[in-house]
N, C-alpha and C positions, 0 to 999 in steps of 0.2 A: 400867746393867743393874740390874734388880730381881729379887730372889729371890722367886718366887711361893710360896704357902703349901705347895706340895708339894716344894719344894727340899730335898735335892739330887736327888730323883727327877724323872723326866720324866712328862708326861701328854699326853692328847689336845690340850689347849689350850696346852701349853708343851713341845713336843717337843724343844727344845734345853735344857730345864731352867731357862732364864732368860728374862726378858721385857725388851725394850728400852723403857725409859721414863726420860726425863731429868728432873732436878730442876726444879720449877716447872710441870710439866705434870700432868694427871691420869694415873692409871695406865692404860697401854695406849693413850693418846690418840694418840701419834705413829704407832703401828702402824695404827690405824684410819684416820688421815688418809692415810697412804701407800697403804693398800688402796683408799681412795676415789679417789685420784689414778690408781692403776694401772688401776682399772676404767673410768676415763674415757678411757684411751688408745685411739687408733684407728691401725692400721697405715697406712703410706703406700699410695697407690693402686698396684696392681701394674702392671708394665710388660707388659700383655697386652691385646689387643683382642678383644672377644667381643660378638657381636650378640645381640639379644633372643631370636632363634630358637635360637641356639647355647646361650644360657643355659637356655632351656626344655628343649632336648634333653639338656643335661648334667644338669639336675635330675632329669629322668625316668630317666636311667641311674642316677643316685645313689640314687634311690628303688627302682628295679627290682633293683639289685644288693644291696640291703639295708644299704647304708652308713648310711642314716637311722635304723636301729635303735639304734645307739650314738651316732652324731654327729647327735643329735636336738635339737629345740627351736630357739629363736631364735638361739642362738649355736653351733649344730652340736656340742653335747656334752650327754650325759645326766648329766654331773657324777658319774658312778659309777666306782668302782675295780673293774676287771675282773681276775680271777685271771690271773697271768702265764702259767700253763700253758694257759689258754684262748686267750689272744692268740698265744702261741707265739713271741714275740720273746725276745731274749737276756734271761735271767731274773735275772742277777746284781744289777742295780740295784734290782729289786723286793725283794730281801732285805736291803737296806742297813740297815734299822732293826730287824732281827730281835732283836738283843741287848737292845733296850729292854724286852723282856718281863720281864726280871729286875728292872727298876727302875721299873716303870710304876705310876702312881698315879691316883687318881680325878681328874676334871676340876674343879679348884678354882682360882679366880682372886680377886684382890681386886676390890672394887666399882669400877666406872669413875668413881665420884665421889671416890675416895680420891686424895689428892695425893701426889706424889713429892717427897722421900723418904717412904716408907710409915711411918705411925705405929704404935706398939704397939697391939695390940687392934683393928687395922683390920678393917673389915667384909669377910668372905669369902663368896663366892657359889659355889654348885655349879652348873656348867653342865649343863642338862638334855640327856639323850641317850636315844634309843629303841633298839629292837632292831636296826633297820636301820643306825643309826649304829655300833653295836657290831660288826656284821658287817663294815662298811666299814673300821672301825679295824683289825680283825684282818688284813684284806688290806693296808691301807696301811702298817701297821707290820710286816707279815710275821710276825705272831704265830701264824700258821697254819703257819709253816715255809717257805712258798713266796712269799707276797706277791702284789702286783698293781700295775697301772698305771692311773691315772685317765685316762678318755677325754679327749683334748685337744680343744680347740676347733679348728675348721678356719679360723677367721678369720685372715687374714694368712699363709696357707699358702705363698704365693709367696715370702715372705721367710725361710722356715724351713728350706729345704733345707741339708744332707741330712736324710733322714727316718728315722723309727722311733726307738724309745727308746734305741738305741745310736748313732744318727746314722750308720748304716752304709749306707743306701740313697742312693748318690750316683752320678750319671752326669754327665759333663762335656759341654761343647759339641762336643768332638771325638769323641764316642762312646767316651770313656775311662771305665772303670768302677771303682766302689768308691772308698773313701778313698785307697787306694794309687795310684789313677790320677788322682785329682783334688786334693783339699786337701793331701795329704801331698807332692805334687809342685808345690804352689803354683798349681794350676790351678783356676779357679772351677767351681762346681757349677751345672748347668743345671736349674732347677726343673721345667721341662716334661719333659725326658727322665727326670728322677728320679721324677716322679709316674707316668710310664708304667711305669717299672721297679717301682714300688710295687704296681701292679695287674696286671702282665703277668708270668706265671711264667717265661717264657723269658728275658725281660730280667733278672728278679730273679736267676736262676741265674748270669748273667754277673757280677752285682754280688757275690754270695756267693763265687764263685770268686776274684774279684779281691781280696776281703777275707781270703783264707785265712791270710795271714801275721799277721793282727790278731786271730785267734780267741783267742789266749792272753790278750789284754787285753779280751776280751768284746765285740768289735765284729765282727759277722757280716753284718748286714743281712737276717737270716732272720726268719721269722714273719710275723704279720698276714696270713695266707694267705686274703685275701678278694679273689678274682680277678675282673677284668673284662677277659677276653680271649676268644679264639676257642674255647678249650676249655670255657669257661663259658657259651658260647652268645651272646657279644657280638661285634659286628662291629668292625672297626678304626675306623670312623666313630664308633661309640658310645664307644669307648675314648677317642678324641681329644676328643669332646664332654665327657666326664666330666673329663678332665684340665684342659681349658680352664675348665670351670665351677669346679672346685676352686681353681684358681690365681687366679680372678677375685674370690674372696670376701675382702672387707675390711670388711664391715659385717654386723651381724646381720640376720636376716630382717625383724624389725619396723622396723629403720632403713631397709632397702631399700624397704619399702613406703611 
């Protein structure tokens, strides 16, 4: 571990206060290598069959319902942090870094050409940031008192159930609801039924009710009220098309083309 120039304070580029860098490497070299490796990972092919026409139908619903406004671009995310109260999901995790406001420093790092261990008088660089970055930082670190969540990519959604920031949207293969009816009983979560519960308000209410005993540990399955159901003017066929489309995504749009 290397103490960055701002130690013991944290910063936008060193939120934990320290940087992992081993002797014999350049400063931050291993983190950059790990990041490049992670960016190259592709999720396994989902266990779902979907035709070209179903894909087109699902994408049309995805666009019509407005999902594309946030889950945008080649990798189905606008890479933006959205205020927690706007999303409406369980807010506790969004506030996790709020206390860092008391020990927050400007974004300074050693030059990536510096070797570890860091020498005295090593070159220090200030990482440039703009007004948008500053606004996003306030949300990400909850320095506004509320915090927010970054829009996740939808790639590999099939493998990510249960859903939402608290992992509370879970429906099992036996129509068992919530974490209390699935994982906490050792029963697997069905990605398809869970996605339906994510976009159908009646199904979601069953999930929230089932999670009632977990509200004290901040697991509800509530929020993200962007519905694709009959009350929103969508048919059951359209809802199913959207669910199958979302669960089929394991590549970015540019890769699919």
